[in-house]
N, C-alpha and C positions, 0 to 999 in steps of 0.2 A: 546409458540413456541414448535413444535414437536421436539423431540431429535432423529433426523435421520440425515443421511449423504446426504439426498436429498436436492435439492434447494427448498426453502419454498415460497409459495405464501402468501404474507403478506398484500395484499390489493386487492380491486376490480379492480383497474387500472392495477396492476401487472397481475392479472388473464387475463384481456383483452389482455394485451401485449403478454403474453405467447401464447395464442391460435391464435393471429393474426400473430405473427412472426415465428411460427413454424408450418410446415405442419402436423406433427404428435405429439400428446400430450397425455400423461397418467397422470391423477391427482387422487391421493388417498386422500380423505377427511375423516379424522378420529381422533382418540385419541391415546394415548400410552397404549392401552388395548390389551388383548389377541387375539382379532379378527383382529386388525389392524397391530400390529407389525410384523406378518409374511408377510403381503403384502408389507410393507415398505422394509422388508429384501429382498424379491424377487426383488423389483424394484432396490435396491442398487446392488444386485448381477448381474443383467442382463443389467444394464445401459451401460456398456462398449460394450456389444454385439449388442446393438441396438442404435448406435450412431445417427441414423436418427430419433429417438424419444426423445422428451423432457419429462423427468420424473419429476414430481413435487408432493409435498405434501401440504396439506391445513388443518389447524387445524378446526375440526368440530365445536368447540365452539367459534371460531372467529366471529366478527360481519359480516365479508364479506363472510362467508361460504355459504350464501344464493345463491351465484353464482353457487354452485353445488347442494345444498340441495333442491333448488326450480326449478330445471330443470324438465321438464315434464317426462323425462326418469327415474327420481328418485322418482317420485310421490308416488309410492307404496312400497318404501324401508323402512324397519324397523330396519335392522341390519347394524351397521357400520363395516368397512368403506364403504363409497359410492366411487366406483372407475369409473371414466369416461374417455373414450377414444375419443379424437377428431381428426378429419382429416379435414384440410382446414377450421377450425373454427366451424365444425358441429360435433355434437355427432354421433358417429358410433356404440358405444356400452357402456352400463353402467351396472355395477354389484354391489351387495351389499354383505356384510359379508365377511368372510375369503375366499381366493382363494389360489389354489395350484400353484406351479410353472408351471405345464402343462396347467392349465386353463389360466393363464396370458399369457404364450408364445403362446398358440393357438389363443387367441384374438389378440395379436400383430401381429402374422404372417398372419392371415386372413385379417386384416384391413390395415396393414402397410407394410407387406412384411418383409423379413429378408435380410439385407444387408451382 
């Protein structure tokens, strides 16, 4: 399990529930490594500002991580984390590798708006 303060996705069923029950979802699929930890930190920091977005993490090496890693939008990704943004159950954006606060908030604002 990832050592973050985010809610964790621990099964394929939980993944399906999260994207079906929330209009806006950001999932970061990674490890506790130098490219992933900053993205988790950004998510933890802004979670309170974006109450209309469900922020989740998913362990890259978990058996159910295929729900993210096998997405067509992630097909050409090589660096982790894989960060995927869902709106109404559909992928609206996917990124790989480290992201800055500005990059993450730009994606959130463009795809989900800011409340």
